[in-house]
C-alpha angles and dihedrals in degrees: 000000000000118000119218126213090248091054092048091051091048091053092045091052091047092052091046089053090049090052090051092050092049094048091056092058120346096176141000138186131219114186108311095340124091130190123199115193102202145319109274094205092057090050091051091050090054091047090054091047095051092042090056091046092051091048092049094047091046091054091048091049093050091050097242116143121251117230111272122229120246121203127190124202125196116199113227124200 
């Protein structure tokens, strides 16, 4: 499955909206019952993931080169 820049931006915006919703009231308690909406750290991890995906796809779309990987090997006797 290939992800497009538009899809990455949609997901990023959805996760940013989720973060906003969670920060306004992550959990609440009524009597002996408690409801927790979501884990804020997991939401932030997904935001970082989709932000990187959108940046990478945006660079590919604009034609700029991605950084190449350099590997070094040391021969050992």
